N, C-alpha and C positions, 0 to 999 in steps of 0.2 A: 236202625233208626225207628223211632216210634211213629205211629200214624198221626196224621193231621186230620182233625175231624170237623165236621159241620153238623149242627144240630137244628132241628126244626125251630127252636126258640131263638137261635142266633139272629142278630140283626142282618139286614141285607149286606153282603160283602162290599168292600170298598169299591169305588168307581172312578177315583182319580189318582193320579200318580202321587199327589201330595199326601194321600192317606195310606199309600202302600209302602211296605218295607221291601225295597228292591236291592238291599245290600248283600244278601246271601243267596246263592243259586238254589240251594235245597229248599229254602223258604219260598222263593219265587215259584219254583216248580210245584211244590205242594199246594201253595195258595192258588195258583192258576188252575190246577186240575180239580181241587176241591170245589172252587167256585164254579168252574165250568160244568161239573157233574152234580151239583146240588140244585135241585129243581123243586118248584112249587107249582104244579099244574092248576091249582085252584086260583093262582094269581098271575102266573106267567103264561103268555100266549103259546110258548114253545120252548124247547131247550135252548134256542138261540138267544133268549133273554139272558140266560145264565152265561152263555158264551160272551155276550156283550159286557156283562159284569166282570168277566175274567180278562177282558181286553187290556186292562191296565198292566197285567203281568206279561203281556206278549209283545213281540216286535210288531211294527206297523203292518208288515205283509201278512203275518199270521192273524193279527187282530182283525184285519179287513175281510177275513174269510167267513165271518159269521153271517147269519141271516139267510142261509141257503138250505136249511133242512126243516122247515116248518112241517109238523105232522099233518097228514092228509085225513080225509074223512075215515072214521072207523078206527083210528089209531089208538094204541094203548094209552096215549096221553089223555084222550077224552075220558077213558075209563078211570084212570087215576084221578082226574079232576072230579068225576062223579062220585068216587069213593072218598073224596076229601083227603087224598094221600099226598104225602111229600116225599121227596127222594133226597136222602142225605148221602154224602160221599166221604169216604176215608181214603187217604193215599198212603200206600206202603212202598218204601224204597226196597228194591231187590239188590242182591249182591252179584247180579249177573255181570259178565264181561261187557265192557263198552269200549268204544274207541278211546284213545288217550285224552286226558283232560289237561287243561292249561290254566293260566291265570285269567283267561278271558273266554274260555270255552269249557262247558261242563255237560257231560252225557250221563243220563240216568235211565234205568229201567224201573218202572213203577207199576203197581197194580192199583187200579181205582176200584174200590168196593162200594157199590151203591146199595142202600137199603130203602125199600119202598114200604112205607108204613102209614097207617091212618093216624089221626090226631090222638086216638085212644090207644096207640101203640100196637094195633093189629098188624102183624107182618103180612105183607102181600107178596113180596118178591125180594130176592137178592141177586144182584148182577155184578159180574167182575169183568174188567177190561185190563189188558196188559198194554202198556205204552212205552215206546222208546222216545225219550224227551231230550232235547238239546236246549241249553240256555247259553246266551252270549252276553258278555259284559261290554258295554259301550258307555262312555262318559260316566264311569264309576257306578253304573246301574245294571243289574242283571234283568234280562227279559227272556222268556221262552221264545225260541226261534224255530223250533220244529217239534211236531208231535206225530208219531207214527204208531198206528194200532195194528 
């Protein structure tokens, strides 16, 4: 499956269920993680702002876990903001084994690739995260119910 990308010039991701496509578990997983890991330290106070933007793709329990990881003094976040950098994310689905899937439960292994770059495209860093993600279908809508790194 091809990556789902976020770009510095893309508009702010959706923030309401009415704007989100929740009909396909792969789309929901990709959009949740892309939104969650696309950051703009020049505008966002912390990565938690992106997590809040991604909440529309998550179950209530998971969505409520944001707001707990604001960067402290001297964090890399402040340096990225000073550099005028933005962090864009791409999500890649892996073919790894997962628990069985069903019509209402989907398991995926993904890699989230983040690129840290300035507005003039100077590359600062590249970061990779592997995650085991579960999405659950309720009331004909898919939501991410578990993310494990």
